[in-house]
C-alpha positions in Angstrom: 0.0 0.0 0.0 1.3 3.5 -0.9 0.2 6.5 1.2 0.6 9.7 -0.8 1.9 12.6 1.1 2.4 16.3 0.4 6.1 15.6 0.2 5.9 12.7 -2.2 5.1 9.1 -1.7 6.1 6.7 1.0 7.7 3.5 0.0 5.8 0.3 0.8 8.7 -1.1 2.9 8.5 1.9 5.2 5.1 0.9 6.7 5.7 -1.8 9.3 3.3 -4.0 11.2 -0.4 -3.4 11.1 0.1 0.0 9.5 0.3 -2.0 6.2 -3.4 -2.9 6.7 -4.6 0.7 7.0 -7.0 1.5 4.2 -7.5 5.1 3.4 -11.3 5.5 4.0 -13.1 8.5 2.6 -14.3 9.7 6.0 -13.6 13.3 5.5 -15.5 15.8 3.4 -14.2 17.5 0.3 -13.9 20.8 2.2 -11.7 19.1 4.8 -9.6 17.6 2.0 -9.0 21.0 0.5 -7.9 22.3 3.9 -5.4 19.5 4.1 -3.4 21.0 1.3 -2.6 24.0 3.5 0.9 24.7 4.7 2.5 22.9 7.7 1.8 26.0 9.8 -1.8 25.0 9.9 -1.0 21.5 11.0 -2.2 22.0 14.6 -5.7 23.1 13.3 -5.9 20.1 11.0 -4.8 17.7 13.7 -7.3 19.1 16.1 -10.0 18.8 13.6 -9.1 15.2 12.9 -8.7 14.4 16.6 -12.3 15.4 17.1 -13.3 12.5 14.8 -11.2 10.1 16.9 -12.7 11.4 20.2 -16.2 10.9 18.8 -15.4 7.4 17.8 -15.8 8.0 14.1 -12.2 7.4 13.3 -9.8 4.8 14.7 -6.3 6.0 16.0 -4.5 4.2 13.2 -6.6 5.9 10.5 -5.9 9.2 12.2 -2.1 8.6 12.3 -2.2 7.6 8.6 -4.0 10.9 7.7 -1.5 12.9 9.7 1.4 11.2 7.8 -0.4 11.8 4.6 -0.8 15.5 5.3 2.4 16.4 7.2 4.8 14.2 5.3 7.2 11.7 6.7 9.8 14.0 8.2 7.3 16.5 9.6 5.3 13.7 11.2 8.4 12.3 12.7 9.5 15.5 14.2 6.1 17.2 15.1 3.6 14.4 15.8 4.5 13.9 19.5 4.3 17.6 20.2 1.0 18.0 18.4 -0.6 15.2 20.5 1.0 16.4 23.7 -2.3 18.0 25.0 -3.8 14.5 25.0 -1.4 13.5 27.8 -3.5 15.4 30.2 -6.9 15.4 28.5 -7.1 11.8 27.3 -4.0 9.7 28.3 -5.5 6.5 26.9 -5.6 7.9 23.4 -2.2 9.6 23.9 -0.6 6.2 24.8 -2.2 4.5 21.8 -1.1 7.2 19.3 2.4 7.1 20.9 2.7 3.4 20.4 1.5 3.7 16.8 4.1 6.4 16.3 6.9 4.3 17.7 5.8 1.2 15.7 6.0 3.3 12.6 9.2 5.2 13.1 11.4 3.2 15.6 13.9 0.9 13.9 14.3 -2.7 14.7 15.3 -3.3 18.4 18.3 -5.4 17.4 19.7 -2.7 15.1 19.2 -0.1 17.9 21.1 -2.2 20.4 23.9 -2.9 17.9 24.2 0.9 17.2 24.4 1.7 20.9 26.9 -1.0 21.4 29.1 0.2 18.5 29.0 3.8 19.7 30.0 2.7 23.2 32.9 0.6 21.9 34.1 3.4 19.7 34.1 5.8 22.7 36.1 3.2 24.8 38.6 2.9 22.0 39.0 6.7 21.8 39.2 6.9 25.6 36.3 9.3 25.8 35.2 8.3 29.3 34.0 11.7 30.3 30.4 12.7 30.8 28.5 13.0 27.5 27.4 16.4 26.5 23.7 17.4 26.1 24.1 17.2 22.3 25.4 13.6 22.5 22.8 12.3 25.0 20.1 11.4 22.4 22.7 9.4 20.4 23.1 7.0 23.3 19.7 5.5 22.6 19.5 6.0 18.8 19.8 8.5 16.0 16.4 10.0 16.4 15.9 12.9 18.8 12.3 12.0 19.6 12.9 8.2 19.8 12.2 6.3 23.0 12.7 2.7 23.9 10.0 2.9 26.5 6.3 3.4 25.6 5.1 6.0 28.2 6.5 9.4 27.1 6.3 12.8 28.8 7.4 16.2 27.9 10.5 17.4 29.6 11.7 21.1 29.5 15.4 21.8 29.8 16.9 25.0 31.1 16.4 26.8 27.7 12.7 26.0 27.5 12.9 23.5 24.7 10.8 20.3 24.9 12.0 16.8 24.2 11.2 13.3 25.2 13.2 10.8 27.3 12.6 7.2 28.4 13.9 4.9 31.0 13.8 1.2 31.2 11.0 -0.5 33.1 11.2 -0.9 36.9 12.2 -4.3 38.1 9.4 -6.8 37.8 9.5 -7.8 41.4 8.8 -4.3 42.5 5.9 -3.8 40.2 4.1 -6.7 41.7 4.1 -5.0 45.1 2.3 -1.9 43.8 -1.1 -1.2 45.4 -4.4 -1.7 43.6 -6.5 1.1 42.3 -9.7 2.4 43.9 -13.2 1.6 42.8 -13.4 4.4 40.3 -9.9 4.0 38.8 -8.2 6.3 41.3 -4.7 5.3 42.1 -3.6 5.0 45.6 -0.3 6.3 46.8 2.7 4.0 46.4 4.2 2.1 49.3 7.2 3.8 50.9 9.2 0.6 50.4 9.4 1.3 46.7 10.8 4.7 46.9 14.4 3.5 46.8 14.4 3.7 43.0 13.4 7.4 43.2 16.4 8.7 45.1 18.2 9.7 41.9 15.9 12.7 41.5 13.3 11.2 39.2 9.5 11.6 39.6 6.7 9.5 38.4 2.9 9.4 38.2 0.6 6.4 37.9 -1.8 5.1 35.4 -4.1 2.1 35.3 -3.3 -0.9 33.2 -5.5 -3.9 32.7 -3.5 -7.2 32.7 -4.3 -9.1 29.5 -6.5 -12.1 30.1 -7.6 -10.9 33.5 -9.9 -8.3 35.1 -7.3 -7.0 37.5 -6.1 -3.5 37.3 -2.6 -2.7 38.5 -0.5 0.4 38.9 2.4 0.9 36.5 4.8 3.8 37.1 5.3 6.3 34.4 8.6 8.1 34.7 8.4 11.7 33.8 11.3 13.9 34.9 14.6 15.2 33.5 17.6 13.2 34.7 20.6 14.8 36.2 24.0 14.6 34.5 25.2 12.0 37.0 22.3 9.7 36.1 23.3 9.9 32.5 26.9 9.1 33.3 25.8 6.0 35.3 23.6 4.9 32.4 26.4 5.5 29.9 28.9 3.6 32.1 26.7 0.6 32.0 26.8 0.6 28.2 30.6 0.9 28.2 31.5 -1.7 30.8 31.9 -4.3 28.2 30.2 -6.3 25.5 26.6 -7.4 26.3 26.2 -11.1 26.4 23.3 -12.8 24.5 21.2 -13.5 27.7 21.3 -9.8 28.6 20.4 -8.8 25.1 17.5 -11.3 25.1 16.3 -10.0 28.5 16.3 -6.4 27.3 14.4 -7.4 24.1 11.8 -9.3 26.1 11.2 -6.4 28.5 10.8 -3.9 25.6 8.4 -6.2 23.8 6.3 -6.4 27.0 6.3 -2.6 27.4 5.3 -2.2 23.8 2.5 -4.8 24.1 1.2 -3.1 27.2 1.2 0.3 25.5 -1.0 -0.9 22.6 -3.8 -1.8 25.0 -6.9 0.3 24.9 -6.9 2.0 28.3 -9.7 4.3 29.3 -10.4 6.4 32.3 -6.9 7.4 33.2 -6.4 9.8 36.0 -5.3 13.3 35.1 -2.4 15.2 36.3 -2.9 18.3 38.4 -1.9 20.5 35.5 -4.9 19.4 33.4 -7.4 22.0 32.2 -10.4 22.7 34.4 -12.9 19.8 34.2 -16.4 20.0 32.6 -19.5 19.3 34.6 -21.9 17.2 32.5 -25.3 17.5 34.1 -27.5 14.5 33.3 -31.3 14.9 33.8 -33.6 13.0 31.4 -30.9 12.1 28.9 -29.5 8.9 30.3 -27.8 7.6 27.2 -24.5 7.6 25.3 -25.9 7.5 21.8 -27.0 10.7 20.2 -26.4 12.9 23.3 -25.5 16.4 22.2 -24.3 17.5 25.7 -22.0 14.5 25.9 -20.6 15.1 22.5 -20.1 18.8 23.3 -18.1 17.9 26.4 -15.7 15.9 24.3 -15.1 18.8 21.9 -13.8 20.9 24.8 -10.8 18.5 25.3 -11.0 18.7 29.1 -11.8 16.1 31.8 -15.5 15.3 32.1 -17.4 14.8 35.4 -20.8 13.3 34.8 -23.2 14.3 37.6 -26.9 13.6 38.4 -28.6 15.9 40.9 -31.9 14.6 42.5 -34.1 17.5 43.5 -37.7 16.3 43.8 -39.0 19.7 45.0 -37.9 21.3 41.7 -39.5 18.6 39.6 -43.0 19.6 40.8 -44.7 22.6 39.3 -46.6 25.2 41.2 -49.7 23.1 41.1 -50.3 19.3 41.7 -48.3 17.8 38.9 -47.1 14.5 40.4 -44.2 14.8 38.1 -42.3 11.8 39.6 -44.7 9.1 40.8 -43.7 5.8 42.4 -43.3 3.8 39.2 -41.4 6.7 37.5 -38.9 6.9 40.4 -38.4 3.2 40.4 -37.6 3.3 36.7 -35.3 6.2 37.2 -33.4 4.3 39.9 -32.9 1.3 37.6 -32.0 3.5 34.6 -29.4 5.4 36.6 -27.8 2.2 37.7 -27.6 0.9 34.2 -26.3 4.2 32.8 -23.6 4.4 35.5 -22.4 1.0 34.4 -22.3 2.2 30.8 -20.1 5.1 31.9 -17.8 2.8 33.8 -17.3 0.7 30.6 -15.8 3.8 28.9 -13.7 4.7 31.9 -15.9 7.2 33.8 -18.7 7.0 36.3 -21.8 9.0 37.4 -21.6 11.1 40.5 -24.9 11.1 42.4 -25.9 14.2 44.4 -29.0 15.0 46.4 -30.0 18.7 46.5 -30.6 20.0 50.0 -33.7 22.1 50.7 -33.0 25.2 52.7 -36.1 27.4 53.1 -37.5 28.0 49.7 -37.3 25.0 47.3 -36.1 27.3 44.5 -32.4 27.2 43.9 -31.7 23.7 45.3 -29.8 22.6 42.1 -28.1 26.0 41.9 -26.6 25.7 45.4 -25.5 22.1 44.6 -23.8 23.1 41.4 -22.1 26.1 43.0 -20.6 23.8 45.6 -19.6 21.3 42.9 -17.9 24.1 40.9 -16.0 25.2 44.0 -14.9 21.7 44.8 -13.8 20.7 41.3 -12.7 24.1 39.9 -14.9 23.5 36.8 -15.5 26.4 34.4 -18.1 24.9 32.2 -21.5 23.2 32.8 -23.2 21.3 30.0 -26.8 19.9 30.0 -29.6 19.0 27.7 -32.7 21.1 27.9 -36.0 20.4 29.7 -39.1 22.0 28.5 -41.5 22.1 31.5 -42.1 25.8 32.1 -41.1 25.6 35.8 -37.9 23.6 34.9 -37.0 26.0 32.1 -37.4 28.9 34.5 -35.2 27.1 37.0 -32.5 26.5 34.3 -32.6 30.2 33.1 -32.0 31.4 36.7 -29.3 28.8 37.1 -27.5 29.7 33.9 -27.6 33.4 34.7 -26.3 32.9 38.2 -23.4 30.7 37.1 -22.4 33.0 34.3 -22.1 35.8 36.9 -19.6 33.6 38.7 -17.6 33.1 35.6 -18.9 29.6 34.8 -20.0 29.0 31.2 -23.3 27.2 30.8 -24.4 25.6 27.6 -27.9 24.0 27.1 -28.5 21.6 24.2 -31.7 20.7 22.5 -32.5 17.0 22.2 -35.5 15.9 24.2 -38.0 16.7 21.5 -37.8 16.7 17.7 -38.7 20.4 17.7 -38.0 22.9 20.4 -41.5 23.7 21.7 -40.5 27.3 22.4 -39.5 27.8 18.8 -42.9 26.7 17.3 -44.8 29.6 15.7 -48.3 29.8 14.1 -47.2 32.4 11.6 -48.5 31.6 8.2 -50.8 28.9 9.5 -53.2 30.8 11.8 -54.9 29.6 14.9 -57.8 27.7 13.4 -57.6 24.0 14.4 -55.2 24.7 17.2 -54.7 21.6 19.5 -54.8 19.1 16.6 -51.7 17.3 15.5 -52.4 18.3 11.9 -52.3 22.0 12.8 -49.1 21.5 14.8 -47.4 19.7 11.9 -48.4 22.5 9.5 -46.9 25.1 11.9 -43.6 23.1 11.9 -43.6 22.8 8.1 -44.4 26.5 7.6 -41.8 27.7 10.2 -39.0 25.2 10.1 -36.4 25.5 12.8 -32.9 24.3 12.8 -32.1 21.1 10.8 -32.8 17.9 12.6 -29.4 16.5 11.7 -28.2 12.9 12.0 -27.9 11.0 15.2 -24.5 11.2 17.0 -22.4 8.1 17.7 -21.6 7.1 21.3 -18.1 8.0 22.6 -15.5 5.2 23.0 -14.0 6.9 26.1 -14.3 9.9 28.4 -11.4 11.9 29.8 -11.5 11.7 33.6 -10.4 14.3 36.2 -7.5 13.9 38.6 -9.8 14.1 41.6 -13.4 13.0 41.6 -15.9 15.1 43.7 -17.6 13.5 46.7 -21.0 12.1 45.9 -23.6 9.9 47.5 -24.7 6.4 46.7 -27.7 5.7 44.4 -29.7 4.2 47.3 -29.3 7.5 49.3 -31.5 9.2 46.7 -34.4 7.1 47.9 -35.9 6.5 44.4 -36.6 2.8 44.9 -37.6 2.9 48.6 -40.3 0.2 49.3 -43.0 0.5 52.0 -42.8 -1.7 55.0 -45.5 -3.6 56.9 -46.0 -3.3 60.7 -44.0 -6.6 61.1 -41.0 -5.1 59.3 -41.3 -7.0 56.0 -41.0 -5.1 52.8 -43.8 -4.8 50.2 -42.0 -5.3 46.9 -44.7 -3.8 44.6 -42.1 -3.5 41.7 -41.4 -7.2 41.4 -43.4 -7.5 38.2 -42.1 -4.3 36.8 -38.5 -5.7 37.1 -39.6 -8.8 35.2 -41.3 -6.9 32.5 -38.6 -4.4 31.5 -35.0 -4.0 30.6 -34.1 -0.6 32.1 -30.8 -0.1 30.1 -30.0 1.8 27.0 -29.3 -1.5 25.3 -32.8 -2.7 26.2 -34.2 0.4 24.5 -32.2 -0.4 21.3 -33.3 -4.1 21.5 -37.0 -3.2 21.7 -36.7 -0.8 18.9 -35.0 -3.4 16.7 -37.6 -6.0 17.6 -40.4 -3.6 16.8 -39.0 -2.6 13.4 -38.6 -6.2 12.4 -42.0 -7.4 13.5 -44.6 -5.1 15.1 -44.2 -2.2 12.7 -45.9 -4.2 9.9 -49.1 -4.5 11.9 -49.0 -1.1 13.6 -50.9 0.9 11.0 -54.1 -1.2 11.3 -53.8 -3.2 14.5 -52.0 -1.0 17.0 -55.2 -1.0 19.2 -55.0 -4.7 19.8 -54.3 -5.4 23.5 -53.9 -9.2 22.9 -51.0 -8.9 20.5 -47.5 -7.1 20.7 -48.2 -4.6 17.9 -46.9 -1.6 19.7 -43.3 -0.5 20.3 -43.4 -0.1 24.1 -40.7 2.6 23.7 -42.4 5.4 25.7 -40.6 4.9 29.0 -37.2 5.0 27.2 -38.2 8.2 25.4 -39.3 9.8 28.6 -36.0 9.2 30.5 -33.9 9.9 27.4 -32.5 6.4 27.0 -33.6 6.7 23.4 -33.6 10.0 21.6 -36.5 10.9 19.4 -34.1 11.7 16.6 -32.6 8.3 16.7 -36.0 6.7 16.8 -37.3 8.7 13.8 -34.1 8.1 11.9 -34.4 4.3 12.4 -38.1 4.3 11.6 -37.5 6.1 8.3 -34.8 3.6 7.5 -37.1 0.6 8.1 -38.7 -1.2 5.3 -42.1 -0.5 6.6 -42.6 3.2 7.5 -46.2 3.6 8.8 -47.2 7.3 9.0 -49.2 6.6 12.1 -46.1 5.6 14.0 -44.2 8.7 13.0 -47.1 10.9 13.9 -46.8 9.7 17.5 -43.6 11.7 17.8 -45.5 14.7 16.5 -48.2 14.1 19.2 -45.4 14.1 21.8 -44.0 17.4 20.6 -47.5 18.9 20.4 -48.0 18.0 24.1 -44.9 19.9 25.1 -45.9 22.9 22.9 -49.3 23.0 24.7 -47.5 22.8 28.1 -45.3 25.8 27.2 -48.5 27.7 26.2 -50.5 26.7 29.2 -48.2 26.0 32.2 -51.3 25.1 34.4 -52.3 22.3 31.9 -51.8 19.4 34.5 -54.3 20.8 37.0 -56.5 23.5 35.5 -59.1 23.0 32.7 -58.3 25.0 29.6 -62.0 25.7 28.8 -63.3 28.0 31.6 -66.9 26.7 31.7 -65.8 23.1 32.4 -64.2 24.1 35.7 -67.7 24.3 37.0 -68.7 20.9 35.6 -70.6 18.7 38.1 -68.5 15.7 39.0 -69.2 12.6 41.2 -67.5 12.4 44.6 -68.0 8.6 45.0 -64.6 7.6 46.4 -65.6 3.9 46.2 -66.0 4.1 42.5 -62.5 5.7 42.2 -60.9 3.0 44.3 -62.6 0.2 42.3 -61.4 1.8 39.1 -57.8 2.1 40.4 -57.7 -1.5 41.6 -59.3 -3.1 38.6 -62.5 -4.1 40.5 -65.2 -2.4 38.4 -66.9 -5.5 37.3 -66.2 -4.8 33.6 -63.5 -7.2 32.5 -61.9 -5.1 29.8 -61.5 -2.1 32.2 -60.3 -4.3 35.0 -57.7 -6.1 32.9 -56.2 -2.8 31.7 -56.0 -1.4 35.2 -54.4 -4.5 36.6 -51.9 -4.5 33.8 -51.1 -0.9 34.7 -50.5 -1.7 38.4 -48.4 -4.8 37.7 -46.3 -3.7 34.8 -46.6 0.1 34.9 -47.8 0.3 31.3 -50.7 -0.2 28.9 -51.1 0.6 25.2 -52.7 3.8 24.0 -56.1 2.2 23.0 -56.6 0.8 26.5 -55.7 4.2 28.0 -58.6 5.6 26.0 -60.9 2.8 27.2 -60.2 3.3 31.0 -60.3 7.1 30.7 -63.7 7.1 28.9 -65.0 4.8 31.6 -63.8 7.1 34.4 -65.1 10.3 32.9 -68.2 9.4 30.8 -69.6 6.6 32.9 -68.4 7.1 36.4 -68.5 11.0 36.2 -65.2 11.3 38.1 -63.0 14.3 37.4 -60.2 13.9 34.9 -57.6 15.2 37.5 -58.1 11.9 39.5 -57.2 9.8 36.4 -54.2 12.0 35.6 -52.8 11.7 39.1 -53.2 8.0 39.2 -51.5 7.6 35.8 -48.7 9.8 36.9 -48.1 7.6 40.0 -48.4 4.2 38.3 -47.1 4.6 34.7 -43.4 4.0 34.1 -43.6 6.4 31.2 -45.6 9.0 33.1 -45.1 12.3 31.3 -46.6 15.5 32.6 -47.1 17.1 29.2 -48.5 14.0 27.4 -50.7 12.8 30.3 -52.1 16.3 31.0 -53.0 16.9 27.3 -54.6 13.5 26.8 -56.6 13.7 30.1 -57.8 17.2 29.3 -59.0 16.1 25.9 -60.7 13.1 27.4 -62.2 15.2 30.1 -63.9 17.4 27.5 -61.9 20.5 28.5 -58.7 20.4 26.4 -57.9 22.2 23.1 -59.0 19.1 21.1 -62.1 17.3 22.1 -62.0 13.5 21.7 -64.6 12.8 19.0 -65.2 9.4 20.5 -66.1 7.7 23.8 -65.0 4.1 24.3 -67.7 1.6 25.4 -66.3 -0.6 28.2 -67.9 -3.7 26.6 -68.2 -3.2 22.9 -64.7 -1.8 22.5 -63.4 -5.3 23.1 -64.4 -6.2 19.5 -61.4 -4.2 18.4 -58.8 -4.7 21.1 -59.6 -8.2 22.5 -62.1 -10.0 20.2 -61.2 -13.5 21.6 -60.8 -12.6 25.2 -57.1 -13.5 25.5 -56.2 -10.1 27.1 -58.9 -10.5 29.8 -57.9 -14.1 30.5 -54.3 -13.0 31.1 -55.0 -10.3 33.6 -58.3 -11.5 35.0 -57.6 -15.3 35.3 -60.8 -15.8 37.4 -62.7 -15.4 34.1 -60.5 -17.6 32.0 -63.1 -20.5 31.6 -65.8 -18.3 30.2 -66.6 -18.6 26.5 -65.3 -15.9 24.1 -68.8 -14.5 23.4 -69.5 -13.8 27.0 -66.1 -13.2 28.6 -66.5 -9.4 28.3 -70.0 -9.4 29.7 -70.1 -12.2 32.3 -73.3 -10.9 33.9 -75.1 -12.3 30.8 -73.8 -15.8 31.4 -76.3 -18.5 32.7 -75.9 -19.5 36.3 -74.8 -23.0 35.3 -72.1 -21.6 33.1 -70.8 -19.4 35.9 -70.8 -22.3 38.3 -68.8 -24.5 35.9 -66.3 -21.6 35.3 -65.9 -21.0 39.0 -67.2 -17.4 38.8 -69.2 -16.1 41.8 -70.0 -12.4 41.6 -69.0 -10.6 44.8 -66.6 -13.4 45.7 -64.3 -14.4 42.9 -65.1 -11.5 40.7 -66.7 -8.1 41.7 -70.2 -7.0 40.8 -70.6 -4.1 38.4 -70.2 -0.8 40.1 -72.6 0.8 37.6 -75.2 -1.1 35.6 -77.1 1.3 33.3 -74.3 2.6 31.1 -76.7 4.3 28.6 -78.4 6.3 31.3 -75.1 7.5 32.8 -73.8 8.4 29.4 -76.9 10.5 28.7 -76.5 12.2 32.1 -73.0 13.2 31.2 -74.2 14.8 28.0 -77.0 16.7 29.8 -74.5 18.0 32.3 -72.3 19.4 29.6 -75.2 20.9 27.7 -76.5 22.7 30.8 -73.0 24.0 31.6 -72.5 25.4 28.1 -75.9 27.0 28.2 -75.1 28.6 31.6 -71.7 30.0 30.3 -73.0 31.3 27.0 -70.2 33.9 26.7 -67.7 31.1 26.1 -69.7 29.6 23.2 -69.4 31.0 19.7 -72.9 31.9 18.5 -72.2 31.3 14.8 -70.3 28.0 14.9 -71.4 26.6 18.4 -67.7 26.0 19.3 -66.3 26.6 22.7 -64.2 29.8 23.2 -60.8 29.6 25.0 -58.7 32.5 26.2 -55.5 32.7 24.1 -52.2 32.7 26.0 -50.2 35.9 25.8 -47.5 34.2 23.7 -49.9 33.4 20.9 -51.5 36.8 21.1 -48.1 38.4 20.7 -47.3 36.2 17.7 -50.7 36.8 16.0 -51.2 40.5 16.7 -47.7 41.8 17.2 -46.1 44.0 19.9 -48.3 46.9 19.1 -51.3 45.3 20.8 -49.4 45.0 24.1 -49.9 48.0 26.3 -48.0 48.4 29.5 -46.7 44.9 29.3 -50.2 43.4 29.6 -51.6 41.5 26.7 -55.4 41.9 26.1 -57.5 38.8 26.4 -58.7 37.3 23.2 -61.1 34.3 22.9 -60.5 31.8 20.2 -63.0 29.2 18.9 -61.6 25.7 19.4 -62.5 22.2 18.2 -65.8 21.1 19.8 -67.5 17.7 19.7 -70.5 17.7 17.3 -72.8 15.9 19.8 -72.2 18.8 22.3 -73.3 21.3 19.6 -76.4 19.3 18.9 -77.2 18.6 22.5 -77.2 22.4 23.2 -80.5 22.6 21.2 -82.2 20.0 23.4 -80.3 19.6 26.7 -82.7 17.0 28.1 -82.4 14.6 25.2 -80.8 11.2 25.8 -77.6 10.1 24.1 -79.3 7.5 21.9 -81.3 10.1 20.1 -78.3 12.3 19.4 -77.4 11.7 15.7 -73.7 12.5 16.6 -73.4 10.0 19.4 -69.7 9.6 20.0 -69.8 6.2 21.6 -67.4 4.0 19.7 -67.9 0.3 19.8 -64.8 -0.6 18.0 -63.1 0.7 14.9 -64.2 -2.3 12.8 -67.5 -3.2 14.5 -69.9 -1.5 12.2 -70.3 -4.4 9.8 -70.5 -6.8 12.8 -73.3 -4.7 14.2 -75.1 -4.8 10.9 -74.9 -8.6 10.9 -76.1 -8.9 14.5 -78.9 -6.4 13.8 -79.9 -8.4 10.8 -80.2 -11.6 12.9 -82.0 -9.9 15.7 -84.5 -8.2 13.3 -85.2 -11.5 11.5 -85.2 -13.6 14.6 -89.0 -13.4 15.4 -90.1 -13.7 11.8 -87.7 -16.5 11.1 -88.9 -18.5 14.1 -92.6 -18.1 13.1 -91.8 -19.1 9.6 -89.8 -22.1 10.8 -92.6 -23.3 13.0 -95.1 -23.0 10.1 -92.7 -24.9 7.8 -92.3 -27.6 10.4 -96.1 -27.9 10.8 -96.5 -28.1 7.1 -93.8 -30.8 6.8 -95.4 -32.9 9.5 -98.8 -32.8 7.9 -97.3 -33.7 4.5 -95.3 -36.5 6.1 -98.4 -37.9 7.8 -100.3 -37.7 4.6 -97.6 -39.6 2.7 -97.3 -42.3 5.4 -101.1 -42.8 5.3 -101.1 -43.0 1.5 -98.1 -45.3 1.4 -96.0 -42.8 -0.6 -92.2 -42.4 -0.1 -90.8 -39.6 2.1 -90.1 -36.2 0.5 -86.4 -35.2 0.4 -85.3 -32.8 3.3 -83.9 -29.5 2.0 -80.5 -28.7 3.5 -79.5 -25.0 3.7 -75.7 -24.3 3.9 -74.4 -21.6 6.2 -72.9 -18.7 4.3 -70.8 -15.7 5.2 -71.2 -12.1 4.3 -68.7 -11.0 1.6 -66.3 -9.1 3.9 -66.9 -10.9 7.2 -63.8 -12.3 8.9 -65.1 -13.7 12.2 -67.9 -15.8 13.8 -70.2 -12.8 14.3 -70.7 -12.5 10.6 -71.9 -16.1 10.0 -75.5 -16.2 9.0 -77.3 -19.4 9.8 -78.3 -21.4 6.7 -81.7 -22.3 8.0 -82.7 -18.7 8.5 -81.5 -17.8 5.0 -83.3 -20.7 3.4 -86.5 -20.0 5.1 -86.5 -16.4 3.9 -86.2 -17.4 0.3 
């Protein structure tokens, strides 16, 4: 292989070892290639640019060295390469040692030739009787003819009296003494050496330590790295040893063996090396809800600074909560966070770092807890930069703004990166789109298309290593944060309510990637039409990983677009997520305050028993109970089932939506303030976008659980009931219930409400009376509800000229309103069945089934009468033939047939009924 350089071409024989296998990969852009033709004076800029690719893991060290040789030329690389990578000795010693070993492998001659040269020089000096101390100019010639050459792998910069830098090396310490060195601490910190090994240091040399993993083992030992200029007397002693006589073959073999061992050790990939006290100030990398290595902008930004990185996590539950009742971190969420932090800390340890856990202390006002903790951390570590990924809850953004301002006043640079959503919710504008249809995902997507923000970009690769500081700050253990604390009984035993959650999930970043891959290879092909099925794994189950940042939305969208099947419905889910955060930024009180003012006065039930039955899955309706039990045991249910249980709570139990929101926030492992608040407001009839449907607790099973498998899994007491009646066991005959072992009130609860249609009609009447009472919030022309616009939207729509004295005038905007509410306003006392826009949804594909069942019910009486008449006629004819001695008439046989588009047993029409109607 020939590597073309700016000075000519390197000969094939000049590329030793594995450098011969380097392939010049086109990993750099054309613009960078043009820059590479610049003079050698710009070599530092070019090397720094290429080093960034190595630090990001996009280029291997050998490819980087090959590009340096290609750009700088053979001689310049030989003389300047070590000085160009010198900053890495403090910022990333592992990479520095690897590059140094590659440099030596490329430039150092054969060890035998080197020893022969040294031996020849010493013999010549003996013959010439030059036994005096060698001068400074002749010192490099003792070890070889290269001024930057070293026979030992670890190299350090040494400054002489004139300020020039050069490199020196000393042979390895005796093997027996190395075995007595102390082991490192739990985070790669090196303990002080034993005083019994300081005898080798009396010559004036100094050393610092680095970690080295013994090949084939998991043990980490301390290996001394000598880094000091030697005195003239030391050089004389070393020169005398070379001139005492000819080296015998055993000594030569021993030296060669030691040097091979040192070279072999230097080629190991060592990460997490301690830094010297002269390293640049460390960078504080503040992790919040971005617990991943892949596609993490803040993590990548910390590597670009070239300084030691200290990853920290600060737990401040008081700051997580908004001014109202948000339940931002419920029990299931905190347990997931505990497990995710443990997995993420292990991931950092694999690349040579670790996560420092801190618990913010509350002193007086809860505001500023994280700020005080960060200030103490800055003072302890001497950090000058803090990096983090943005959070978009209004109260957390306000916290971050105050924190950034305060730290900048103290001279600490703070940088916040965008990664939690595909689109920064504070950058979304309605300009060019208008406000009509606000609250719908279609309107939001139009706003994003009309006003595009910064380019989405490509996902970032994970780093291969992290530079570590010389001294780690003092943190607390993960258990001290109290995230996974379990309740105890009076007898002292622990109630492990999270046992099933542990069995159901993999909490690591690798688990998120595995679920994504499994979904893109299987479930994505059924997602478009069957995502509502509760009895089949047709959904991705990625929501908790997205919430805690173990999977970035950009990475997810990128992989979804690269998949063979790219359903628009799945990609729109990410738009729904961004829409929820946009609404939360517009309405900070979204989690606890109804957006439509009249609905704050809506009459709700106060039956606490109904709420408890709904929470525990004891309502008597199998589909609702199965979903609520799955939620309690696994911390999750699919989106369709969330609609079913929410509709039952609001439309049939008449309980306020805030109760459902709080329960979801406490029990969902993917509990998200913005998403849950938006969906519960829409389901509670007071959000920006009315749900145009109400899920029936029985008939919805035709879509999500037609065979009853889902109910049998989570309600095993009903497992022996037939498919047709498992969703309505109250219609089963007594004998069937007895055979199935079902006893209402004992093995399975009685229904807490029985007349579903009456309760649904009552809900409609309450809404109609409320809208009639608050007529000022109803548009007279369209019948739509009116919602006060937030100041931000008013400023965007009307401009600054309409803001007087810093106060924005209140404007009312017509929003999406359910059609049955508009019709019900004309006749508030009408029942739900008579409303032509009845929103009760019995299943997305149940219409044809209903038509078939209605056909059978409608013909049932007529068919039975006709059948009895036919039987009577056949008996009379049979008697007549028997009396006359005639043979029996052939019996007509009707075949059962199916409707043209039917796909299940409900669509089968009995053949006898059809035959009798012909």
